[in-house]
C-alpha positions as CSV (number, residue, x, y, z in Angstrom):
1,M,3.5,17.5,25.2
2,K,5.7,19.4,22.7
3,K,9.5,19.9,23.0
4,Q,11.9,22.4,21.3
5,I,14.8,20.6,20.0
6,T,17.9,21.2,17.8
7,L,18.8,18.5,15.5
8,K,22.2,18.3,13.4
9,V,21.5,16.4,10.4
10,N,23.9,15.9,7.4
11,G,25.8,19.2,8.7
12,E,22.5,21.2,8.8
13,T,21.0,22.6,12.1
14,Y,17.4,22.2,12.5
15,D,15.4,23.8,15.3
16,I,12.1,22.1,15.6
17,E,9.1,21.6,18.0
18,I,7.9,18.2,18.1
19,E,6.0,15.8,20.6
20,A,8.3,14.0,23.1
21,N,7.4,10.6,21.5
22,R,8.1,11.1,17.9
23,L,10.5,8.7,16.4
24,L,13.6,10.0,14.7
25,L,12.3,8.2,11.5
26,Q,9.2,10.4,11.4
27,V,10.9,13.6,12.3
28,L,13.4,13.0,9.4
29,R,10.8,12.1,6.9
30,D,7.8,14.3,7.9
31,N,9.3,17.3,9.6
32,L,12.6,17.5,7.6
33,G,11.6,16.1,4.3
34,L,14.4,13.7,4.2
35,T,12.7,10.7,2.6
36,G,15.6,8.6,1.7
37,T,15.4,6.7,5.2
38,K,12.8,4.2,4.6
39,E,10.2,2.7,7.1
40,G,10.2,-1.1,6.7
41,C,9.4,-3.2,9.5
42,S,8.8,-0.5,12.3
43,I,10.4,-2.9,15.0
44,G,14.1,-2.4,14.4
45,V,14.9,-5.6,12.6
46,C,14.9,-4.9,8.8
47,G,17.6,-2.1,8.6
48,A,15.7,0.0,6.1
49,C,15.5,2.9,8.5
50,S,19.3,2.7,9.4
51,V,21.1,6.1,10.1
52,I,24.3,6.9,11.7
53,I,24.4,8.8,15.0
54,D,27.6,10.2,16.5
55,G,29.3,7.3,14.5
56,R,27.0,4.7,15.5
57,L,24.6,2.6,13.4
58,V,20.9,2.9,14.7
59,S,17.5,2.0,13.5
60,S,15.6,5.4,13.4
61,C,12.2,3.6,13.8
62,L,13.1,2.8,17.5
63,T,15.1,6.0,18.4
64,L,13.2,9.0,19.9
65,A,14.0,12.2,18.0
66,V,14.3,14.2,21.5
67,G,17.1,11.8,22.4
68,C,19.1,12.9,19.5
69,A,19.1,16.7,20.2
70,G,22.6,17.9,19.6
71,K,24.1,14.7,18.2
72,K,25.5,14.3,14.7
73,I,22.9,12.5,12.6
74,E,23.9,11.1,9.1
75,T,21.4,10.0,6.6
76,I,21.5,8.8,2.9
77,E,21.1,12.4,1.7
78,G,24.2,13.6,3.4
79,L,26.5,11.1,1.7
80,A,26.9,12.7,-1.7
81,K,29.2,15.9,-1.6
82,E,29.3,18.7,-4.0
83,G,27.3,16.8,-6.5
84,K,29.6,13.7,-6.3
85,L,28.2,10.5,-4.9
86,H,29.8,8.7,-2.0
87,P,31.8,5.7,-3.1
88,L,29.3,3.5,-1.8
89,Q,26.5,5.1,-3.5
90,Q,28.4,4.8,-6.8
91,A,29.2,1.2,-6.1
92,F,25.7,0.2,-5.3
93,I,24.8,1.6,-8.9
94,E,27.8,0.4,-10.7
95,Y,27.8,-3.2,-9.3
96,G,23.9,-3.7,-9.3
97,G,23.6,-3.4,-5.4
98,F,20.7,-0.9,-5.9
99,Q,17.8,-3.1,-6.8
100,C,14.2,-1.8,-5.9
101,G,15.5,0.8,-3.6
102,I,13.6,0.2,-0.4
103,C,16.4,-1.3,1.5
104,T,19.2,0.5,-0.4
105,P,19.5,3.6,1.8
106,G,19.8,1.5,5.0
107,Q,22.3,-1.0,3.3
108,I,24.5,1.9,2.3
109,M,24.3,3.4,5.8
110,A,25.3,0.1,7.4
111,A,28.1,-0.3,5.0
112,K,29.4,3.2,5.6
113,A,29.2,2.7,9.3
114,L,31.3,-0.5,8.8
115,L,33.9,1.3,6.7
116,D,34.2,4.1,9.0
117,E,34.9,1.6,11.8
118,N,37.1,-0.8,9.7
119,P,38.1,0.3,6.3
120,K,39.4,-3.0,5.2
121,P,36.9,-5.6,6.4
122,S,37.2,-9.2,5.0
123,E,34.2,-10.5,2.9
124,E,33.2,-12.5,6.1
125,E,33.1,-9.5,8.2
126,V,31.0,-7.5,5.7
127,K,28.3,-10.5,5.7
128,E,28.3,-10.5,9.3
129,W,27.9,-6.8,9.8
130,M,25.2,-6.6,6.9
131,S,23.3,-9.3,8.2
132,G,21.0,-6.8,10.1
133,N,19.8,-5.4,6.8
134,L,17.2,-7.4,5.1
135,C,16.6,-7.4,1.2
136,R,13.4,-8.5,-0.2
137,C,14.8,-8.7,-3.7
138,T,17.0,-11.5,-2.3
139,G,20.0,-9.7,-4.0
140,Y,22.6,-10.1,-1.2
141,Y,25.3,-11.0,-3.7
142,K,25.2,-7.6,-5.5
143,I,25.1,-5.7,-2.2
144,L,28.2,-7.8,-1.0
145,E,29.9,-7.2,-4.3
146,S,29.1,-3.4,-4.1
147,V,30.6,-3.1,-0.7
148,M,33.7,-5.2,-1.6
149,A,34.2,-3.0,-4.7
150,V,34.7,0.1,-2.3
151,V,36.9,-2.1,0.1
152,N,39.2,-3.2,-2.8
153,G,39.1,0.2,-4.7
154,K,37.4,-1.1,-7.7
155,T,35.1,1.5,-8.5
156,D,35.6,3.6,-11.6
157,P,36.7,7.2,-10.8
158,N,35.5,8.4,-14.3
159,Y,32.1,6.6,-13.8
160,T,29.1,8.6,-15.2
161,F,25.7,7.9,-14.7
162,R,23.3,7.5,-17.6
163,K,20.9,10.3,-17.8
164,R,17.4,9.5,-19.0
165,E,16.0,11.2,-21.9
166,T,13.5,14.0,-21.4
167,T,11.0,12.3,-23.8
168,A,10.1,8.6,-24.4
169,K,8.6,7.3,-27.5
170,I,5.4,5.2,-26.8
171,Q,5.8,2.7,-29.4
172,S,1.9,1.9,-29.9
173,L,0.9,5.5,-30.4
174,D,4.1,6.6,-32.3
175,V,4.1,9.7,-30.0
176,Y,6.6,11.3,-27.5
177,K,5.7,11.9,-23.9
178,P,7.6,13.8,-21.2
179,V,9.1,11.2,-18.7
180,A,10.8,11.7,-15.2
181,K,14.1,13.4,-15.4
182,T,17.3,12.7,-13.5
183,T,20.1,14.7,-13.0
């Protein structure tokens, strides 16, 4: 049985028709094309699918989308504003908290939920809060360092991200080939 619902995601309103048993994670990724939220364990313990709903951190892999109708949903895609990264996004790049990228959106959303609730947490409070997010790269120190950089105002306001070249030389062939371009 399908239901017509309205979701408010990252300040945008979406009117969609979905099955009543569809999970928010599925709707975000498959219906709305917001693929930043990742599926990890599918049982709500890894944190990869973390989003913020009405100011509360939740696992989107356990949340029915129909129950989110009319609520304010924040995903990783909604953090950057007017082409400028959120301080947490910047810190994760600047301090190396961004590793393979699978857990990063959930880590950043968890950190944002913490800082929204407590802008000046101690290192121990950050560790406790972030303990619900697993990192398979085992790089917890860099994640903690990235969050604490934001807490302590140690991100570079003039930080610019290195952009990739549009071509790369393939050494063995001595030719140039197009590569993925980031903006």
